[in-house]
C-alpha positions as CSV (number, residue, x, y, z in Angstrom):
1,M,41.0,-11.5,12.7
2,S,38.4,-14.6,11.9
3,S,34.5,-13.5,11.1
4,P,31.8,-16.3,12.5
5,S,31.3,-19.0,9.8
6,A,27.6,-20.3,9.5
7,R,26.9,-24.5,9.5
8,R,28.2,-26.3,6.6
9,A,24.6,-26.9,6.0
10,L,24.3,-23.7,4.6
11,D,27.1,-23.9,1.8
12,G,24.7,-25.5,-0.7
13,I,21.8,-23.8,-0.1
14,P,20.1,-21.2,-1.9
15,V,18.4,-18.2,-1.0
16,Y,14.7,-18.5,-1.9
17,K,13.4,-16.6,-4.8
18,P,9.9,-14.7,-4.3
19,G,8.4,-14.3,-7.7
20,K,8.9,-11.2,-9.7
21,S,7.3,-8.0,-8.7
22,A,5.7,-5.7,-11.4
23,A,4.9,-1.9,-11.3
24,D,1.1,-2.5,-11.3
25,E,0.0,-5.5,-8.6
26,N,-2.5,-6.6,-11.1
27,Y,0.5,-7.3,-13.3
28,K,2.1,-9.7,-11.2
29,L,1.7,-13.3,-12.2
30,S,4.7,-14.5,-10.4
31,S,3.9,-15.8,-6.9
32,N,0.4,-17.7,-7.4
33,E,-0.9,-15.0,-5.2
34,N,-5.3,-14.4,-5.6
35,P,-6.2,-11.6,-7.0
36,Y,-9.1,-11.1,-5.1
37,G,-8.9,-8.9,-1.8
38,P,-10.0,-10.8,1.5
39,L,-13.2,-12.3,2.3
40,P,-16.0,-10.5,4.0
41,G,-15.8,-9.9,7.5
42,V,-11.9,-10.2,7.4
43,M,-10.7,-6.5,7.5
44,E,-13.2,-5.9,10.4
45,R,-12.2,-9.0,12.6
46,A,-9.1,-8.7,12.0
47,G,-8.8,-4.8,12.3
48,N,-10.4,-5.2,16.0
49,Q,-7.1,-7.0,16.8
50,L,-5.2,-3.8,16.2
51,G,-5.7,-2.0,19.2
52,R,-4.0,-5.0,21.2
53,I,-0.9,-4.9,19.3
54,N,1.0,-4.7,22.6
55,R,0.2,-8.0,24.0
56,Y,1.6,-11.0,22.5
57,P,-1.0,-13.1,20.6
58,D,-2.3,-16.3,21.6
59,A,0.9,-18.9,21.7
60,G,-1.9,-21.7,21.9
61,M,-4.0,-20.7,18.6
62,T,-6.8,-21.9,20.2
63,V,-9.2,-20.7,18.4
64,L,-7.9,-21.3,15.6
65,Y,-7.7,-24.7,16.1
66,D,-11.0,-24.7,17.4
67,A,-12.1,-23.4,14.1
68,L,-10.5,-25.7,12.0
69,G,-11.4,-28.6,14.5
70,A,-15.0,-27.8,13.8
71,K,-14.2,-27.8,9.9
72,F,-12.6,-30.7,9.6
73,K,-14.7,-32.8,12.6
74,L,-11.4,-33.4,14.3
75,S,-9.8,-32.3,18.0
76,P,-7.7,-29.4,18.0
77,D,-4.5,-31.6,18.9
78,H,-4.6,-32.5,15.5
79,F,-3.5,-29.2,14.6
80,A,0.3,-27.2,14.1
81,A,-0.2,-23.8,12.4
82,G,2.9,-21.4,11.4
83,T,3.5,-18.6,9.6
84,G,2.8,-20.1,6.4
85,S,2.7,-24.0,5.3
86,V,6.3,-23.5,4.9
87,A,7.1,-22.7,7.6
88,V,5.0,-25.6,9.1
89,L,7.0,-27.8,6.7
90,F,10.5,-26.2,8.1
91,A,9.3,-27.2,11.8
92,L,8.6,-30.5,11.1
93,L,11.5,-31.5,9.2
94,N,13.7,-30.0,11.8
95,A,11.5,-32.0,14.1
96,H,11.7,-35.4,12.4
97,C,15.6,-35.1,10.6
98,E,19.2,-34.7,11.0
99,A,22.5,-35.6,9.6
100,G,22.4,-39.3,8.1
101,D,18.7,-39.5,7.6
102,E,17.2,-38.8,4.0
103,I,14.2,-36.7,2.7
104,I,12.9,-37.7,-0.8
105,Y,10.5,-35.4,-3.1
106,A,9.8,-35.3,-6.5
107,W,11.9,-32.6,-8.9
108,R,11.0,-30.3,-10.0
109,S,8.6,-29.2,-7.3
110,F,8.2,-26.4,-4.9
111,E,11.5,-24.5,-4.5
112,A,11.4,-24.3,-0.8
113,Y,11.9,-28.2,-0.4
114,P,15.7,-28.2,-1.0
115,I,16.0,-25.3,1.8
116,A,14.1,-27.0,4.0
117,A,15.2,-30.2,3.5
118,D,18.9,-29.2,3.4
119,L,18.8,-27.4,6.4
120,T,18.0,-30.0,8.6
121,G,21.2,-31.6,7.2
122,A,19.6,-34.7,6.1
123,T,20.5,-36.1,2.8
124,T,18.2,-34.9,-0.5
125,V,17.2,-37.9,-2.7
126,R,15.3,-35.9,-5.7
127,V,13.1,-38.2,-8.2
128,P,12.5,-36.7,-11.5
129,L,9.1,-36.0,-12.5
130,R,7.9,-38.2,-15.2
131,H,7.3,-36.8,-18.7
132,D,3.9,-35.5,-18.7
133,A,5.0,-33.4,-15.2
134,T,3.4,-36.2,-12.7
135,H,4.9,-37.6,-9.6
136,D,6.9,-40.9,-10.5
137,L,5.6,-42.7,-7.5
138,D,7.0,-45.9,-8.2
139,A,10.5,-44.6,-8.7
140,M,10.0,-42.6,-5.2
141,A,9.0,-46.1,-3.1
142,A,12.0,-47.5,-4.8
143,A,14.2,-44.6,-3.2
144,I,13.2,-45.3,0.2
145,T,15.9,-46.7,2.0
146,D,16.5,-47.6,6.1
147,R,17.9,-44.1,6.5
148,T,14.6,-42.1,4.4
149,R,12.4,-40.1,7.3
150,V,10.2,-37.8,5.3
151,V,8.8,-38.1,1.9
152,L,6.9,-35.0,0.3
153,V,4.2,-35.4,-2.3
154,C,3.0,-32.1,-3.7
155,T,-0.4,-32.4,-4.8
156,P,-1.2,-30.3,-7.3
157,N,2.2,-30.0,-8.0
158,N,4.0,-26.3,-7.7
159,P,5.3,-25.2,-10.2
160,T,4.1,-27.8,-13.0
161,G,0.4,-28.2,-12.0
162,P,-0.9,-32.0,-12.3
163,I,-2.2,-33.6,-9.3
164,V,-1.8,-37.3,-7.9
165,K,-4.2,-39.6,-7.7
166,H,-5.7,-40.8,-4.4
167,A,-5.4,-44.3,-6.0
168,D,-1.8,-44.5,-6.9
169,L,-1.0,-42.0,-3.3
170,E,-2.7,-45.2,-1.8
171,A,-1.0,-47.9,-3.3
172,F,2.3,-45.8,-2.7
173,L,1.5,-45.4,1.3
174,A,1.2,-49.1,1.1
175,K,4.9,-49.5,0.1
176,V,6.4,-46.7,2.5
177,P,7.3,-48.3,6.2
178,A,4.9,-47.0,9.0
179,G,8.1,-44.9,10.4
180,V,8.5,-42.9,7.4
181,I,6.2,-39.4,7.5
182,V,4.5,-38.8,3.8
183,V,3.6,-34.9,4.0
184,V,0.8,-34.3,1.3
185,D,1.3,-30.9,0.6
186,E,-2.3,-29.5,-0.7
187,A,-1.2,-25.6,-0.8
188,Y,-3.7,-25.8,-3.8
189,V,-6.3,-28.5,-2.9
190,E,-9.4,-25.6,-3.4
191,F,-8.8,-25.4,-6.9
192,V,-8.9,-28.9,-7.7
193,R,-11.4,-30.3,-9.9
194,D,-10.1,-33.9,-10.9
195,P,-12.2,-36.0,-9.1
196,E,-9.4,-38.7,-9.0
197,A,-7.2,-36.2,-7.3
198,A,-5.9,-37.7,-3.9
199,D,-7.6,-36.8,-0.9
200,G,-5.0,-35.9,2.1
201,L,-7.4,-36.0,4.8
202,A,-9.2,-39.6,4.1
203,L,-5.2,-41.1,3.8
204,L,-4.5,-39.2,6.8
205,A,-7.6,-41.0,8.8
206,E,-5.9,-44.2,7.5
207,H,-2.2,-43.9,7.9
208,D,-0.7,-42.8,11.0
209,N,2.4,-41.6,9.0
210,V,0.8,-38.8,6.8
211,V,0.5,-35.0,7.4
212,V,-1.6,-32.9,5.3
213,L,-0.3,-29.3,4.8
214,R,-2.9,-26.7,4.1
215,T,-2.9,-22.8,3.9
216,F,-4.5,-19.7,3.9
217,S,-2.4,-18.0,1.6
218,K,-4.0,-19.3,-1.7
219,A,-7.5,-19.3,-2.2
220,Y,-8.2,-17.7,0.7
221,G,-6.2,-14.4,-0.1
222,L,-4.1,-13.9,3.2
223,A,-0.8,-14.4,1.6
224,G,0.4,-11.1,3.5
225,L,-0.6,-12.5,6.8
226,R,1.2,-16.1,6.4
227,V,-1.0,-18.5,8.0
228,G,-0.5,-21.9,6.9
229,Y,-0.7,-25.4,9.3
230,A,-0.8,-28.9,9.2
231,I,-3.3,-31.8,9.9
232,A,-1.5,-34.9,11.7
233,Q,-2.1,-37.4,14.6
234,P,-1.8,-35.6,17.5
235,A,1.8,-37.0,18.6
236,V,3.3,-35.9,15.2
237,A,1.2,-32.3,15.3
238,E,2.5,-31.9,18.7
239,S,6.2,-32.2,17.5
240,I,5.6,-29.7,14.7
241,R,4.6,-27.5,17.4
242,K,7.3,-28.0,19.7
243,A,10.0,-27.0,16.6
244,T,8.0,-23.9,16.0
245,A,9.1,-20.8,17.1
246,P,6.3,-19.3,20.3
247,F,3.8,-16.8,19.0
248,S,4.5,-17.1,15.5
249,V,1.1,-16.7,14.2
250,T,-0.3,-12.6,15.2
251,D,-4.0,-12.4,16.8
252,L,-4.2,-10.5,14.0
253,A,-3.6,-13.2,11.6
254,Q,-5.3,-15.7,13.7
255,A,-8.4,-13.6,13.4
256,A,-8.4,-13.4,9.9
257,A,-7.4,-16.8,9.2
258,V,-10.7,-18.1,11.1
259,A,-13.0,-15.0,9.6
260,S,-12.1,-16.5,6.3
261,L,-13.4,-19.9,7.5
262,D,-16.5,-18.2,8.1
263,S,-17.2,-17.0,4.6
264,E,-16.8,-20.4,2.8
265,A,-19.6,-19.6,-0.1
266,E,-18.2,-16.5,-0.9
267,L,-14.8,-18.5,-1.0
268,S,-16.5,-20.8,-3.8
269,A,-17.5,-18.5,-5.8
270,R,-13.8,-16.7,-6.1
271,V,-11.9,-20.2,-6.6
272,E,-14.6,-21.2,-9.5
273,T,-14.1,-17.8,-10.9
274,I,-10.5,-18.1,-10.8
275,V,-10.8,-22.3,-12.0
276,K,-13.0,-21.3,-15.0
277,E,-10.4,-18.3,-16.1
278,R,-7.8,-21.0,-15.6
279,E,-9.5,-23.3,-18.2
280,V,-9.6,-20.2,-20.3
281,M,-5.8,-19.8,-20.3
282,L,-5.4,-23.3,-20.8
283,V,-7.6,-23.6,-23.9
284,A,-5.8,-20.4,-25.6
285,L,-2.4,-21.7,-24.8
286,R,-3.0,-24.8,-26.4
287,E,-4.5,-23.4,-29.0
288,Q,-1.3,-22.0,-29.7
289,G,0.2,-25.1,-29.8
290,W,1.7,-25.1,-26.4
291,D,1.9,-28.2,-24.9
292,V,0.4,-27.1,-21.4
293,P,0.6,-29.9,-18.8
294,E,-3.0,-30.8,-17.1
295,A,-3.5,-27.7,-14.5
296,Q,-5.2,-28.1,-11.2
297,G,-3.9,-25.1,-9.1
298,N,-4.3,-21.2,-9.5
299,F,-1.6,-21.3,-12.2
300,V,-0.2,-22.6,-15.8
301,W,3.0,-24.3,-16.7
302,L,5.1,-23.7,-19.9
303,A,8.0,-26.3,-20.4
304,L,10.4,-23.8,-21.9
305,G,13.4,-25.4,-20.9
306,E,16.6,-23.0,-21.8
307,D,14.2,-20.4,-23.4
308,A,12.4,-20.0,-19.8
309,M,14.5,-16.5,-18.8
310,E,14.2,-15.0,-22.3
311,F,10.3,-15.9,-22.6
312,A,9.9,-14.3,-18.9
313,A,11.9,-11.0,-19.9
314,A,9.6,-11.1,-23.2
315,C,6.4,-11.2,-21.2
316,D,6.9,-7.5,-19.5
317,P,5.1,-5.7,-18.4
318,V,3.5,-9.0,-17.2
319,S,5.5,-10.6,-14.1
320,V,5.7,-14.4,-14.6
321,R,8.0,-17.1,-12.9
322,P,10.7,-18.7,-14.7
323,F,13.0,-21.6,-13.5
324,A,16.0,-21.5,-15.2
325,G,16.6,-24.4,-17.4
326,D,12.7,-25.4,-16.9
327,G,9.9,-23.6,-17.3
328,V,8.0,-20.5,-16.5
329,R,5.0,-20.9,-14.3
330,I,2.2,-17.7,-14.8
331,S,-0.7,-17.5,-12.1
332,V,-3.8,-17.1,-13.0
333,G,-4.7,-13.2,-12.4
334,D,-7.2,-10.7,-13.1
335,P,-8.9,-11.4,-16.8
336,A,-7.4,-8.6,-18.6
337,V,-4.0,-9.4,-17.4
338,N,-4.3,-13.0,-18.4
339,A,-5.4,-12.0,-21.6
340,E,-2.6,-10.0,-22.5
341,F,0.0,-12.5,-21.3
342,I,-2.0,-15.0,-23.4
343,A,-1.4,-12.2,-26.4
344,L,2.4,-12.0,-25.2
345,A,2.7,-15.9,-25.6
346,A,1.4,-15.9,-28.9
347,K,3.9,-13.5,-30.0
348,W,6.2,-15.3,-28.9
349,R,5.3,-19.0,-30.1
350,A,4.9,-16.5,-33.8
351,K,8.6,-16.2,-33.5
């Protein structure tokens, strides 16, 4: 008797690999998690929803969209939320791509891009990063054909760290046909300090085909509740909402996200602490002789090539994120753990 078979599109799709866990969560520098707990007010307002978990959540995410609209000075119909920005990306690609289409992105970039793109049945077009780990926008523009439906631009780029400059992305958009969606993935935007960095919202105001992705998982510290969102022109946002499963974001998660938006001062202080610690790590690693790309997220990147897996194993008990054959990404965590990692990196370097 034959067993059920899945779509052929799944044949070449890898299972997403989460960051390696650690015996002590403070030592987990593999998942770009925020080392700090929820912002003030989050626990109380999210906890208030526990007494009604017998009810379905607000599928329209009214309170969340209203709060986002107030923050960005846009009407609520500009937003589409889901269980993390990665789920929103899956919905966007499913809404706009199918077999015969093409999806372009830089590589190496976010590990979920190949999964999300290939699942649609569309053809993936990977454009290598430049030698300094930045996007090669000229090559990406040259890769666009009449089959291209979506281009993904991750800034700061995960896992390598550099941003895409605003002027460069403006020039790139001038070459992109109006019918091609350009996704500006800004999952780490709160950590950016480079004044030349691309401003996705400014580009959205000028281009109907731009979609900006944001998340509450990183800077806001809500990774466990899974809330991410797209900001887009209303017609595009509606297409994403149509492709999103109903009731995907719980009322508890929505309440936590809205409460987090009300704690911007505390958020800024925490982010600044992480940014300063990122700079400490950058300086220390470069003094050891590592060639570390410019880091604008809450992580740093070491291009170890074939040594990536061995280096990651040598970092125990600190858990880092190796990408076989490419390099290792290290999240900014508790300062004491960061210092322990830096010492381990020095020991490796000395070998």
